N, C-alpha and C positions, 0 to 999 in steps of 0.2 A: 638313172639306175641307182638303186639303193646301195648304202655302204655294205649291207650284209651280202648282197649279190657280188659286189666287188671283191669282198674278202673270200667268198667261196671260190670265185674264179681264180684268185690268186693261189689259194690253197690247192685247187685242182691242178693248176700248172705246176706248182712245187711238187706235188705228189708224182706227177708224170716224169719230172726231171730227176727227182731224188730217189723215188721208191721203185722205179721200174714199172713197165706197163701192167703186168699181171696184177700186182698189188694196187697200182693206181686205179684200175677198173673197179676192183672191189671197194676201194676207199670211196670212189666217186658214187657208187651205188648207195653206200652207207650214208654219204652226205645228202644225196637226193631224198633218201628215205627218212632222214633224221628231221625231227620237229625243228621249226624255226622258233628258237627260244625267245627272240625278241618280240614275237607276236603272241605267244601264249604263256601262261604261267609255267614256272619250273615245277617239277614234281619232286617231293621229298618223302621217301618211304611210302609211296602210293597216295600221299596227300598233296593237293595243289597248294603252292604258296607262291606269292608274287616275288619276283626277283628284284635285286637292287636296280638292274637296268630298266625294268618296266616301271618301278616306282619313280625313278629319276626321269624317265621319258615323259610320264604323265603328270609329274608334279608341277604346280605353278611356278612361273619364273622367280617369284619372290617367296621365300619361305622364312619363317621366323627361326626354324631350327631344322637343318639338314642332317638327320640322325638315322639314315637308312643304309649307308654305304661304308661304314668303318673307316672313314677318312680321318686324317689328323688336321684339324682346323687351325692349328698353331704353326703350320710349316708352309712352304720350306723355309730354311734358315736364311738369315740375312746374307751369309757367305754364298749360299746357292744362288740367291737372287742377283747379287753383284756379278757372280761368275756368268750368269746368263747374259746380263747386260754387256759385259766385256767380250763375250763369245760371238755377239752378233756381228762384229766387224769382219770376222773370218769364217762365218757360217756358210760361205759359198764353197768352203773346202770340205772334202770328206774327212770325218773325224778319226781316221785310222790310229794315229799316234796317241790320241787321247783315250780311245777305247782300250788300247794296249796298256796305257798307264793305269787306267782304273782296274783292269785285270790284275796287273802287277801289285797294285796297292791292296786289293782284297786277298790275293794269295799270300802276300807277306804278312798281313794281319792274322790270317788263319793258319799260317805255317804250312801252306800247301804249295804244289807246284802250279805254275801258271797254265799248264796243260790240263789241270783239274778244274779249272774255272771256265764257265761259259756265261756271257752276258746276253741280255735281250731287252726289248722295250717292255719292261715289266715282266712278271713271272708267267703271265698268260701264254705267250708263245712257247715257253719252255714246257708248260703243262701240256700244250697241244702236241709238241714234238714227242713227249713221252707217251701221250695217248696213241699217237700214230705208230711209234715204234713197237709198243707192247700189245697193239691190237693186230699186228701183222699175222701172228700165228693163230688167232682165235684164242679161246680159252676163257679166263675170267680175271677180275680184279677184286681184291678184298679190301674193304674199308670199314670204319665205324659207321654208325647211323644214329643221328644225323652227323654229317661232316661237310666240309667244303666240297662242292659238287662239280666244280670245273673239269678236273681231269677224269673222274669216273664217268661223268655224263658224256664226255667226248669219246671215251672208249666204248661206251654203251651204243653210241651212234654208229660205230664201226663194227656193230654186232658182238662185242665183247660182253660176257656175262658179268653182271655186277653183284657181288656177294656182299650184303650189308649186315654188319654185326652190331646188334644193339649195344648201347652204352652201359656202363655199370650203374648201380642205384644212385651214385653221386655224380652221374653225368660225364663220366670220363671214358676214354677209349678203353675197351676191354681187351688188352693185349693177349691174354690167355685164350679168350674165345676166338680172337682173330687168328691166333696161330693154329687152332684146331680147325678153322675153316679153310685153311690152305690145302689144296689138293694137287694132283698131278697136272692139272690144267691151269693152275694159277700162274699168271704171268707177272703180277705186280701186286705188292701191298702198299696201299697209300695211307699214310699217317700224317694228319694235320695237328701240329703241336706247338702252341696252344690250339685247341680245336675251334673251329667255326662251324656252327653258331654258338656253341655252349661256353666258349671262353675257358674252358678247363685245361689243365695240363697234367700229363701223366708223370710218375715218378721217373726221374732222370736214370738212376741206376737200373731200374727195371727195364726201361726203354733200351738202354745201351746193351743190356744182356739179351734182350729180344732180338735186336739188330744183329749182334754177333752170332747168335744162333741161327736165326731164320734166314739171314742173307746168304748163307751157304746153300740154301734151297731155292730162294726166289729173290729177285730185286726188290728193294724197299725204297719207296720215295717218301722222304720226310719233308713236309712243307712247314717251314718256320717263319711264315709271313709275320706272325705276331710275337716273335721271341724277344724283340727289343723291349717289350713291355714288362718282361720278367725282372725280378731283382737282380738275377745273375745270368744274363744271357750266355756268357762264355762258359759258365759251368753247367748250362742246360743243353746247349747246342750238341748236335750229333756230328759236327765237323771233325772231331777227334776220331770218329769211326771211319770217315773217309780217309783221314791220315793213316789209319791202320791197314788201309787196303780193302776194307769191306765192300761188298756189293750193294751199296746204298747211294742214293741221290739226295742231296740236301738243297732245298730251294729257299732262297731269300728274296725279299723285295724292299725297295726304297719307298713303296707306296704307303706305308703305315706311319711309324714314328718319324721317319724322315720327311713326310709330308709331300711325297712325289707322285701321288695317285694319278695326277693329270700330266706329269712330266714323263713317266714310264721308264723305270729302270729296275731290272731284276737280274738274278744270276743263280746259277746252280753250281754245285761242287760235286764231283764224282771222279771215278777213276778215268784216266786218259781214253781208255778204249770205249767207255760209255759215252763220254763227251763227244767222241768222234762219231759214234752211231746216232746220237741225238742231233748232231750238227747237220745231218742230212735232211732233217725236217724242219729247220727253222733258219731264218736269216741271221739269228744270233746278234752280235754287237753291231752289225750293219743296219739294224733296225732302229738304233738309237740315234736321235739327232745330235748334232754337234754341240747345241747349246745345252741340251739335257746332260750330255756326258760330262761337259765342263762343270755343270752344277753338281753332279754326283761327285766328281773329284774334289770339289770344295767342301761338300757336306759330309762325306764319308768319315765316320768316327768323330764328328764334331761333338765332343763329349759335353761341352757346356750347353749347346742347343738341345741335344738329346735329353740332358737331365732336366732342363727347363720344361720342355714339352711333356716329358713324363710326369713331373710334379704337378703341372696343370691338368693333365688327364686324370691323375689320381684324385685331386681336389674335386673336379667335376663328377667323378665316379662316386666318391663318398657322398657328395650332395645328392646324387640320384639314389643311392642306397637309402638315405634318410627320407626322401620323398616317398619311396615305395613302402618303407615301414610304416610311416604316418598313415598311409592309405590302406594298410592292412594287407599288403602283397608280399609274397615271398619271391626270392630271386636265386639264381645260381651265382655264388661268388665268382668273380671274374678275374682272370689272369691276362686280359687283353684290354682293348679299348671299346668294348661293348658289353652289354649285359642282357641276359635272357631272363624273362619272368613270365609266368603263366597269367593270362588275362581272364576275366570273367565273362567274356562274350566271344562270339565268333571272331577270330583273329583278323580276318580281312575287314570286317565291319569296324573293329577297334582301329585299325590303321586308317580307314576312310574317315572315321570321326576325327581322329587326330589331324589328318591332312586338311579337314575343313577348317581347322583351328590354326593352320599354318605350320604344323609340325609333321615331318616325315620320319616314319619308323618303319620297321620291317616285320611282317607276320611270319609265323612258322607253325607247323603242326607235327607233333610226335608224341609218343607215349600216351596217346589218347587225350592229349591236352592241346588247348589253344595257347600259343606263346607270342610274345612280342620280343624282338631284339632291338635294343636302343644302342646306337653308336654314342660314344662319349664326344660331346662337343664343347665349345666354349661355355663359360658359366652362364652368359646371357641366353644361350641355346638351352641349357639345361633348365634355366628358370622359365623359359618359354614352354618346354616340355612339361614342367611341373604345373603351370597354370592350366594348360589344356587337359592334362591328365586328371587333375582334380574335378574338372567339369564332367568327365564321363566315367570315373572310376567307380 
């Protein structure tokens, strides 16, 4: 039996237990009707594009440069690795006390109550929980287009309508247009900031004003997966809006700058009643392994490591900018650990040609253009990208 089937079976059982039989029946029908995204390309704005998972599945075992999944090749930190080794001796024990410690540590740093934080094995289970919760009554979800598709695609699989709002001319989320797209049937507004795949960030004060105003009408989900790549994460985050009691959910992950993509730790911050509602649809902290949670405790706010990883990311990104400029290519200035640029051939053909040369990158299609998204890697990976790119540019 495949991993995908196992996951679906588990989700189905969870829906029956947590959501009640009437909703579970509808939920299962949605799952059965939903496309199997590990078998076909994702769709972005009616255009087919290969997903990170598909590229990773089909990539050769040895790549010169793995630049398709927005991972941090500089992590995890030495402290995290040491914590994993030390945790092995007691990994037969459930990690109750350690997940509680991590929750306390995050809440203290953010100035929130522990009941306002929920952990999970990465942000994906939390996105799924939100998709289930906000799809129960039908209606629609409003997002930018393009944006990170995990949550909206899951709501769409449960027959939720997806209202896609085009980005601004400078490829940023159009908050004004998104607000105008909200109607009586809107259950959730999803904002990925910095946005994926464009790596752009919206004005902080405008976003805070948007949330204060709009959250009175509808719940807002702010996905801050890439916020640690910004110059001032604490000045940009919407955690302060959670602190004010607003109807918003803020998601964070250790998968990016912390280098935990394979270790899996994420969390959300929201009002206690929202945390309680979402907890019905996820295992939460119990989905995190003992070794991983100990690593997260050691790594959280390890400023020296984070600063080092960020500096190396910026150096590799600047190198990439120069490569693109020398070959006569434009790009979208990036506020994250990836860069989007338009290519001069069909995007999937470009990706295939790069893969032949041992370099994995991601195709995209929007604004009637063919695009490539390049994750920022180590300098040797960026040099491998440059060598392959020059052969086909």
